[in-house]
C-alpha positions as CSV (number, residue, x, y, z in Angstrom):
1,X,-8.8,-89.9,29.9
2,X,-12.0,-88.6,28.2
3,X,-11.7,-88.3,24.8
4,X,-12.0,-85.7,23.0
5,X,-15.0,-84.4,21.7
6,X,-16.6,-82.1,19.1
7,X,-20.7,-81.4,19.4
8,X,-22.7,-80.8,17.0
9,X,-26.1,-78.9,17.5
10,X,-29.1,-79.7,15.9
11,X,-31.9,-76.7,16.2
12,X,-33.9,-75.1,13.1
13,X,-31.9,-78.1,10.6
14,X,-33.5,-81.2,11.4
15,X,-31.2,-83.2,8.3
16,X,-28.3,-84.5,7.7
17,X,-28.4,-83.7,3.9
18,X,-26.6,-80.5,2.7
19,X,-26.8,-79.1,6.3
20,X,-23.6,-76.5,7.1
21,X,-23.0,-76.8,10.7
22,X,-23.1,-81.0,10.6
23,X,-20.9,-80.9,7.4
24,X,-18.5,-78.8,8.8
25,X,-18.2,-80.0,12.4
26,X,-17.4,-83.7,10.1
27,X,-14.9,-82.1,8.7
28,X,-12.7,-81.5,12.5
29,X,-10.6,-83.8,13.9
30,X,-12.2,-85.0,16.7
31,X,-15.4,-87.1,17.0
32,X,-18.9,-85.7,16.4
33,X,-21.6,-86.4,18.5
34,X,-24.5,-85.0,18.0
35,X,-27.7,-83.5,20.1
36,X,-30.9,-82.0,20.0
37,X,-32.1,-80.3,23.4
38,X,-36.1,-79.7,23.6
39,X,-36.0,-76.0,25.2
40,X,-38.1,-75.7,28.3
41,X,-38.4,-72.1,27.7
42,X,-39.7,-72.5,24.2
43,X,-41.8,-75.3,25.1
44,X,-43.6,-74.2,28.4
45,X,-45.1,-71.4,26.0
46,X,-46.7,-74.5,24.1
47,X,-50.1,-76.1,24.0
48,X,-49.5,-80.4,25.0
49,X,-51.0,-81.2,21.9
50,X,-48.9,-78.9,19.7
51,X,-48.8,-80.4,16.3
52,X,-45.1,-79.0,15.6
53,X,-43.7,-80.5,18.8
54,X,-45.1,-84.2,17.3
55,X,-43.4,-83.1,14.0
56,X,-40.1,-82.1,15.8
57,X,-40.3,-85.3,18.2
58,X,-41.2,-87.3,14.4
59,X,-38.6,-85.2,12.9
60,X,-35.7,-85.9,15.8
61,X,-36.8,-89.8,15.8
62,X,-35.9,-90.8,11.9
63,X,-32.5,-88.7,12.6
64,X,-31.3,-91.0,15.7
65,X,-32.6,-94.2,13.2
66,X,-30.1,-93.0,10.3
67,X,-27.1,-91.7,12.8
68,X,-27.9,-95.8,13.9
69,X,-27.3,-96.4,10.7
70,X,-24.1,-95.0,10.9
71,X,-22.8,-96.6,13.7
72,X,-23.7,-93.4,15.7
73,X,-26.9,-91.7,17.8
74,X,-28.5,-89.0,18.9
75,X,-28.6,-87.2,22.1
76,X,-31.9,-86.4,22.8
77,X,-32.0,-83.6,25.8
78,X,-34.4,-82.2,27.4
79,X,-34.0,-78.6,29.3
80,X,-32.9,-75.2,29.5
81,X,-30.0,-75.3,27.0
82,X,-27.2,-73.5,29.2
83,X,-27.7,-76.0,32.1
84,X,-28.1,-78.8,29.7
85,X,-25.0,-77.3,28.3
86,X,-23.5,-77.3,32.0
87,X,-23.6,-80.9,32.0
88,X,-22.1,-81.6,29.3
89,X,-19.2,-80.0,30.2
90,X,-18.9,-81.7,33.5
91,X,-19.4,-85.4,31.8
92,X,-17.2,-84.7,28.6
93,X,-13.9,-83.7,27.3
94,X,-15.6,-81.3,24.3
95,X,-13.2,-79.6,22.2
96,X,-15.2,-77.2,20.3
97,X,-18.8,-77.1,19.8
98,X,-20.8,-76.6,15.7
99,X,-24.4,-75.5,15.3
100,X,-26.5,-73.2,12.6
101,X,-27.5,-69.2,13.0
102,X,-30.4,-68.8,14.1
103,X,-32.1,-65.2,14.1
104,X,-34.3,-64.9,16.3
105,X,-34.4,-62.7,19.0
106,X,-34.2,-65.7,21.3
107,X,-32.2,-67.1,19.9
108,X,-29.2,-64.7,19.7
109,X,-29.4,-64.4,23.4
110,X,-30.1,-67.8,24.1
111,X,-26.5,-68.3,21.7
112,X,-24.7,-65.3,23.6
113,X,-25.3,-66.6,27.1
114,X,-23.9,-70.3,25.1
115,X,-20.8,-68.6,23.7
116,X,-19.5,-67.5,27.1
117,X,-20.4,-70.6,28.8
118,X,-17.7,-72.3,26.2
119,X,-15.1,-69.6,26.3
120,X,-15.2,-69.7,30.0
121,X,-14.4,-73.7,28.8
122,X,-12.1,-72.7,26.7
123,X,-14.7,-74.6,23.8
124,X,-14.8,-73.0,20.4
125,X,-18.5,-72.1,19.2
126,X,-18.9,-72.6,15.6
127,X,-22.1,-71.0,13.8
128,X,-22.8,-71.3,10.4
129,X,-25.0,-69.9,8.0
130,X,-27.8,-73.0,6.5
131,X,-31.0,-72.0,6.9
132,X,-31.2,-68.6,4.1
133,X,-29.3,-68.5,1.4
134,X,-28.1,-65.2,2.2
135,X,-28.0,-63.3,5.8
136,X,-28.2,-60.4,8.0
137,X,-26.1,-57.8,5.8
138,X,-25.2,-59.3,2.8
139,X,-27.9,-57.9,1.0
140,X,-28.3,-54.1,1.5
141,X,-28.1,-51.4,0.0
142,X,-24.4,-49.2,-1.8
143,X,-24.4,-47.2,1.1
144,X,-24.9,-50.1,4.1
145,X,-28.5,-49.5,4.8
146,X,-31.0,-52.6,4.8
147,X,-33.8,-52.1,2.2
148,X,-36.8,-51.7,4.1
149,X,-39.0,-52.1,0.5
150,X,-39.3,-55.4,-0.6
151,X,-39.0,-54.3,-4.8
152,X,-35.2,-53.1,-4.8
153,X,-33.7,-55.6,-2.1
154,X,-35.0,-58.6,-4.3
155,X,-33.5,-56.9,-7.5
156,X,-30.4,-56.6,-5.3
157,X,-30.7,-60.2,-3.8
158,X,-31.2,-61.9,-8.0
159,X,-28.0,-59.7,-9.2
160,X,-25.8,-61.4,-5.9
161,X,-27.6,-65.2,-6.9
162,X,-27.1,-64.0,-10.4
163,X,-22.4,-63.5,-9.9
164,X,-22.5,-66.3,-6.8
165,X,-24.0,-69.2,-8.9
166,X,-26.0,-72.3,-8.3
167,X,-25.4,-73.1,-4.2
168,X,-23.1,-75.9,-3.0
169,X,-25.1,-78.6,-2.0
170,X,-22.9,-79.9,1.2
171,X,-22.0,-83.7,1.9
172,X,-24.3,-85.7,3.7
173,X,-22.9,-88.2,6.6
174,X,-21.7,-91.8,5.6
175,X,-20.2,-94.7,7.1
176,X,-16.3,-93.6,6.7
177,X,-18.2,-89.7,8.7
178,X,-16.0,-89.1,11.8
179,X,-19.4,-89.7,14.3
180,X,-19.3,-90.2,18.1
181,X,-19.0,-94.4,17.6
182,X,-19.7,-94.7,21.5
183,X,-21.6,-93.5,23.4
184,X,-24.8,-93.9,25.6
185,X,-26.7,-92.0,23.9
186,X,-30.0,-90.4,25.9
187,X,-33.7,-90.4,24.7
188,X,-37.4,-89.2,25.9
189,X,-40.1,-90.2,24.7
190,X,-43.2,-87.3,24.2
191,X,-45.2,-87.8,27.1
192,X,-41.7,-87.4,29.1
193,X,-42.2,-83.9,27.5
194,X,-44.8,-83.4,29.1
195,X,-46.5,-83.7,25.2
196,X,-49.1,-85.7,23.9
197,X,-48.9,-86.5,19.9
198,X,-51.4,-84.5,18.0
199,X,-54.3,-85.6,15.7
200,X,-53.0,-82.6,13.7
201,X,-50.5,-84.0,10.7
202,X,-47.8,-81.3,8.5
203,X,-48.3,-82.2,4.7
204,X,-45.5,-83.5,2.6
205,X,-43.6,-81.1,0.5
206,X,-44.2,-80.7,-3.2
207,X,-41.6,-78.5,-5.8
208,X,-42.3,-80.7,-8.2
209,X,-41.9,-79.2,-11.7
210,X,-45.7,-79.3,-13.3
211,X,-46.7,-77.1,-9.4
212,X,-43.8,-74.7,-10.0
213,X,-44.7,-74.1,-13.2
214,X,-48.5,-73.5,-12.3
215,X,-47.9,-71.8,-9.1
216,X,-48.8,-68.4,-10.6
217,X,-52.0,-69.4,-12.1
218,X,-52.7,-71.5,-9.0
219,X,-51.4,-69.8,-5.7
220,X,-54.3,-67.1,-5.3
221,X,-57.4,-69.7,-5.1
222,X,-57.9,-71.0,-2.1
223,X,-60.0,-73.8,-2.8
224,X,-56.9,-75.6,-5.4
225,X,-54.2,-77.7,-3.9
226,X,-51.6,-75.3,-5.5
227,X,-49.1,-74.5,-2.8
228,X,-45.8,-76.3,-2.3
229,X,-46.6,-76.4,1.7
230,X,-42.6,-75.9,2.1
231,X,-43.4,-73.4,4.7
232,X,-43.1,-75.8,8.3
233,X,-39.9,-77.9,6.5
234,X,-38.2,-74.5,5.6
235,X,-39.0,-73.2,9.3
236,X,-37.8,-76.7,11.1
237,X,-34.9,-77.4,8.4
238,X,-36.1,-80.7,7.2
239,X,-35.9,-79.6,3.6
240,X,-32.1,-77.8,2.5
241,X,-32.7,-73.7,1.1
242,X,-29.6,-74.4,-1.1
243,X,-31.7,-77.0,-2.9
244,X,-35.4,-75.4,-2.9
245,X,-33.2,-72.2,-4.5
246,X,-30.9,-74.7,-6.9
247,X,-34.6,-76.2,-7.9
248,X,-36.8,-72.7,-7.9
249,X,-34.0,-71.1,-10.3
250,X,-33.2,-74.5,-12.9
251,X,-36.9,-74.2,-12.9
252,X,-36.6,-70.5,-14.3
253,X,-40.1,-69.8,-12.0
254,X,-39.8,-65.5,-11.1
255,X,-43.1,-66.3,-8.4
256,X,-42.2,-69.3,-7.3
257,X,-38.2,-68.0,-6.4
258,X,-39.3,-64.4,-5.5
259,X,-41.8,-66.3,-2.3
260,X,-38.7,-68.1,-1.0
261,X,-37.0,-64.3,-0.9
262,X,-39.5,-62.4,0.6
263,X,-38.9,-64.8,3.3
264,X,-35.3,-63.9,3.7
265,X,-35.8,-60.2,3.5
266,X,-38.7,-60.3,6.1
267,X,-35.5,-62.6,8.8
268,X,-33.9,-59.3,7.5
269,X,-35.3,-56.7,8.5
270,X,-36.1,-58.3,11.6
271,X,-31.8,-58.9,12.2
272,X,-31.5,-55.3,11.1
273,X,-35.3,-54.2,13.0
274,X,-35.3,-56.3,16.2
275,X,-38.0,-54.6,18.1
276,X,-40.6,-54.5,15.1
277,X,-41.6,-58.5,17.5
278,X,-43.5,-56.1,19.8
279,X,-43.3,-52.7,18.4
280,X,-44.8,-50.9,14.9
281,X,-41.9,-50.6,12.6
282,X,-43.5,-47.5,11.2
283,X,-43.3,-46.0,15.3
284,X,-46.8,-43.5,14.3
285,X,-48.5,-46.7,14.0
286,X,-48.2,-47.4,18.0
287,X,-50.8,-44.2,18.4
288,X,-53.2,-46.4,16.3
289,X,-56.8,-46.2,19.1
290,X,-57.3,-49.8,19.0
291,X,-61.1,-50.7,20.0
292,X,-59.4,-54.3,21.1
293,X,-62.8,-55.9,22.0
294,X,-62.7,-59.6,23.1
295,X,-65.8,-60.9,22.2
296,X,-64.8,-59.3,19.0
297,X,-61.8,-61.2,18.7
298,X,-63.4,-64.6,19.7
299,X,-66.1,-64.6,16.3
300,X,-62.5,-64.0,15.1
301,X,-60.6,-66.9,16.2
302,X,-63.9,-69.8,16.1
303,X,-64.4,-68.4,12.2
304,X,-67.8,-67.3,13.5
305,X,-67.6,-63.4,12.3
306,X,-70.5,-63.7,9.2
307,X,-67.6,-63.4,6.9
308,X,-67.8,-66.2,4.5
309,X,-64.0,-66.3,3.3
310,X,-62.3,-65.0,6.7
311,X,-64.6,-67.4,8.3
312,X,-63.8,-70.5,6.1
313,X,-59.6,-69.2,6.4
314,X,-59.8,-69.1,9.9
315,X,-61.7,-72.9,10.6
316,X,-58.9,-74.1,8.3
317,X,-56.1,-72.8,10.5
318,X,-57.5,-74.2,13.9
319,X,-57.9,-77.6,12.1
320,X,-55.5,-78.3,10.1
321,X,-52.6,-75.6,11.3
322,X,-52.7,-73.7,8.1
323,X,-54.2,-71.0,6.1
324,X,-54.0,-70.6,2.5
325,X,-52.0,-67.4,1.9
326,X,-54.3,-65.2,-0.3
327,X,-57.0,-65.9,3.0
328,X,-54.7,-65.1,5.3
329,X,-53.8,-61.2,3.7
330,X,-57.8,-61.4,4.3
331,X,-58.4,-62.7,7.7
332,X,-55.2,-60.4,9.1
333,X,-56.8,-57.5,7.0
334,X,-60.0,-57.7,8.5
335,X,-59.2,-57.8,12.0
336,X,-56.4,-54.9,12.0
337,X,-59.1,-52.4,10.1
338,X,-62.6,-53.7,9.8
339,X,-61.9,-54.5,14.1
340,X,-59.9,-52.5,14.8
341,X,-58.2,-55.2,17.2
342,X,-54.5,-54.7,17.5
343,X,-52.2,-56.6,14.9
344,X,-50.0,-58.5,17.9
345,X,-53.1,-60.0,19.2
346,X,-53.9,-61.5,15.6
347,X,-50.4,-62.2,15.4
348,X,-50.2,-63.9,18.7
349,X,-52.7,-66.1,17.8
350,X,-51.5,-67.2,14.4
351,X,-48.0,-68.2,16.1
352,X,-49.7,-70.4,18.4
353,X,-51.7,-72.5,15.8
354,X,-49.9,-72.0,12.6
355,X,-47.8,-75.2,11.7
356,X,-45.4,-72.9,9.5
357,X,-45.0,-70.0,12.2
358,X,-41.3,-68.1,11.5
359,X,-41.9,-65.0,13.7
360,X,-40.0,-63.0,11.2
361,X,-42.8,-63.8,8.5
362,X,-45.2,-63.4,11.1
363,X,-44.6,-60.4,12.6
364,X,-43.4,-59.1,8.8
365,X,-46.7,-60.1,7.0
366,X,-49.1,-58.9,10.1
367,X,-47.2,-55.6,9.7
368,X,-47.9,-55.9,6.2
369,X,-51.6,-56.1,6.6
370,X,-51.9,-53.1,9.5
371,X,-50.3,-50.9,7.9
372,X,-47.7,-50.3,9.8
373,X,-44.7,-52.9,8.8
374,X,-41.7,-52.4,6.2
375,X,-43.6,-52.4,2.3
376,X,-46.6,-52.3,4.5
377,X,-50.1,-52.0,2.0
378,X,-51.0,-48.0,3.1
379,X,-54.1,-48.2,5.6
380,X,-56.9,-47.2,3.3
381,X,-55.9,-50.3,1.7
382,X,-59.3,-52.2,3.5
383,X,-60.2,-55.7,1.6
384,X,-63.6,-56.2,1.0
385,X,-64.4,-59.6,2.1
386,X,-67.7,-59.8,-0.2
387,X,-65.5,-59.2,-3.4
388,X,-62.7,-61.0,-2.3
389,X,-65.9,-64.0,-2.9
390,X,-66.0,-63.0,-6.1
391,X,-62.2,-63.0,-6.5
392,X,-61.0,-65.7,-5.3
393,X,-63.9,-68.6,-4.5
394,X,-66.8,-67.6,-6.6
395,X,-68.2,-71.1,-6.8
396,X,-67.9,-71.4,-3.0
397,X,-66.0,-75.0,-3.1
398,X,-63.2,-73.4,-0.4
399,X,-66.3,-71.7,1.5
400,X,-68.4,-74.9,1.5
401,X,-65.0,-76.7,2.6
402,X,-64.5,-75.7,6.0
403,X,-68.1,-73.9,6.7
404,X,-70.8,-76.9,6.4
405,X,-74.0,-74.4,7.3
406,X,-73.1,-72.3,4.8
407,X,-76.0,-70.4,3.2
408,X,-78.0,-71.4,6.0
409,X,-79.8,-70.6,8.8
410,X,-77.5,-71.9,11.2
411,X,-74.7,-69.5,9.7
412,X,-74.3,-66.4,11.1
413,X,-74.9,-62.5,9.9
414,X,-71.7,-60.4,9.6
415,X,-70.7,-59.0,12.6
416,X,-70.6,-55.6,11.2
417,X,-71.3,-54.0,8.5
418,X,-68.3,-53.5,5.8
419,X,-69.1,-49.9,5.5
420,X,-69.5,-48.7,8.3
421,X,-66.4,-51.0,9.3
422,X,-63.7,-49.3,6.8
423,X,-65.2,-45.9,7.5
424,X,-64.5,-46.2,11.0
425,X,-61.1,-47.5,10.0
426,X,-60.0,-44.7,8.3
427,X,-61.0,-42.4,10.8
428,X,-59.1,-43.5,13.4
429,X,-56.0,-44.8,10.8
430,X,-55.7,-40.7,9.9
431,X,-56.0,-39.6,13.4
432,X,-52.9,-41.6,14.3
433,X,-50.8,-41.8,11.6
434,X,-51.5,-38.2,10.0
């Protein structure tokens, strides 16, 4: 007779410490088998040297090693989740599946399919809040409607937090934890996944007291390494959001704290308004007649527009998988407003390249830049790519770091005239939205 077990399914929570779903699974009566699925529905759309796959693979290897030390292990699978679960149900006597919520449209559909499959076999599907502090409709207006402007959302978020107090930190598994101790845990190599190791590495994050206290002074200057690099670690759950919220609260730094709240704002927007994945939040902005010139798009992608701060940002992205946040706003505005190229083109390129790509934030920020989203910049706000240099990189340190031919005859002339592009943008936007 097969031994009854519970499954814990790792997804965007690649850590053992303070993992809500894993903690609840280990509180079950049955021993827990931990699994991870390399989902072909996602992988098949990625470049074969995608640095995020390398990062995930390394995190999975680390979790496996930690579980090995506890006398257990990690089952690693490759395929479509529904097919993997069909096989697991056939091979094992599963009493329950535990995991953590994922809020993106594909993930919601996937989890709904898995839950239906499990229910046919009388297997419980238990999912928990883990990747955000407040989710879905936990922070809403008094009448239950979602906030679509950040500042009142942030104020209500903080008010709720002040009532609820500092978060609980969940226990990390130890040798006495209810982990499955005997199993033929499957493994898989990068080659078997069809991927090769990337030369781009995800940087470690820093939340030192010094960085947080200096955050407001340094975060807008791309030549300074004044950001935390938390993005990819929050995206893939290698760090607990509760620990980061606790840290921000203890440091009493409002700006750093509010950046974490921005992330939750955009995630609840995507939850309430899933159509924003490919449609403007403000419907009239879908009437804009984009020029969508492919040659100009290629210049933007390659960092050869002739506007140094734009080009430095794009080259940083292409070479490192990262772009400074201040520069992200500029390159996005330049694409949508100077070139009149659809924000969806830029959003898709960032999705392919950014180590910290997170659907909700990427869509939210691109629609902000285009003027089409929630709490968006007004359409007539058009960043001047030249005066932005004077404000944020006046010594050209960042520009020279990424554009070795800057200030030489090899560097291209500006591809558009700022004043003419601005007037063309205003005319086009007005025709669509007024």
